[in-house]
C-alpha angles and dihedrals in degrees: 000000000000123000112256095254092048091047091053092051093048092048090047091054090050092046093050091051093056098033095094090053091052094049091045090052090052089050091052090049091051094049096044091043093055091044093051093044094045095099090057093041092056089058100057094186090059091061096059100025103055137055090239091053092050090049089052090053091048091051091049090051090050090050091053088051092050092051092045093052090045091054091047089052097045099040106031119011100036096047091047092055091046090051090053092047093048090052089057091052115185094343116144090200118122115267118275125234095268092052092047091049093049090048092050092050091050092048092048093052090044089057089048089051091051091049092051091048093050091046091051090050090049092051089048091054090047091051091050092059 
């Protein structure tokens, strides 16, 4: 088993390798979502006046949440945890309080990201029926 700081650095390397794929996938989802919703978007009253329109707005709000949490992870929380791990170097010592707190924050937001993603998928399934 790897020491906590080493594990963080390994997972960071893996995450950075696949990060462009994740962001590209979100870009594809945004483009195809707008394309598929464009008939409803062109009729503005349909968006607010129908259940389907309200579901489209909910899905758009969930998508904004997904992107926001992703940015928070990639630009703030992840780099902070990596900075703490790099400071510890190759130490096999247990993580300190700052590292544990940063790890908990990252995990909490990761769970929020998963929840938003599952909710968006659920709304998408609901829209398809």
